[in-house]
Steps between C-alpha positions, in 0.01 A plus 500: 500500500728342754423403856669825595208709386300640789319799643618600847238700688481669837216688665496729800168546678349797680334295773418143600257448210672312217315715245660818638797493265667841502803424282617233261835410349535267202809359332449315172769246414512334160756227431700597808520874420305783658304653214268734688437645842204688636414683820186685596330639802135391522205666670413228755167329554390533773651844519665528841847439636589293805783638709695174483489486121621858476793412727594208275498669158484870579199573280197693621180660373686804369699273269201327340212749515550586131632158394313292242258226600609139472316416173686779320834387642430137411422600141849652478658187649315271261602715202866471603474123545336453162760720330792325673383158382377625161154355540140617515404280795666425831775237457367222727839328513661807661448503878477785743757467776489662841676463832225357720277459197197429714498868603545651152268254326244563776528874442457458126194279539347731762546817298362332187197402709467847656468654154282223355768386257529143374809337654652277231678260736857616456764246603725606788835361614639581843864600554451469878417130462787460251737658752389265776557201270834621370662655808321313778644598836820649358345849509398678822158566341338501158398865487530666161813702578676198655423272206589769248842542663553122498428508126750781441247783472520810718152622594546864592144631526306218667120548502504716190288287265732533201816429701334195654386376156855542368636296792235236445590473132868458588415226751268326253767495231740333745266256677207414273 
């Protein structure tokens, strides 16, 4: 595998609790090529929506009341990762990447904890930090849509988890 193998991930949350993931988008890149993508709504934990979060991503309780719980969604994500890298265990050399990785990694750790799952210490790289290093003050800000545009990617559906993961993957392939 080359250095251009990665798993871009983006979560949206229902409220201020990092474990309240209500959607996830994942883009799996192997040797510089997108080999799989995945999107799912998730029944959040705790199960309530903050007004502000709904305004950001447009999701509400009616969207996720019948959605699967996180452990079931994560099983699907893991299966796709293992299949993409043709292995039976998580490829430790392949990082997760996220824009503002502290948020997405924090969500992942919190939701693992909320469901009593063992968190295996996934490695995260941050495209926000990479943007700050690469572009410095040449951009008006380092928000996902701004950085994506600077990298030649048009983010059309910002705050949809899959669209954000796609943008993050495009940024990572340019800057990391």
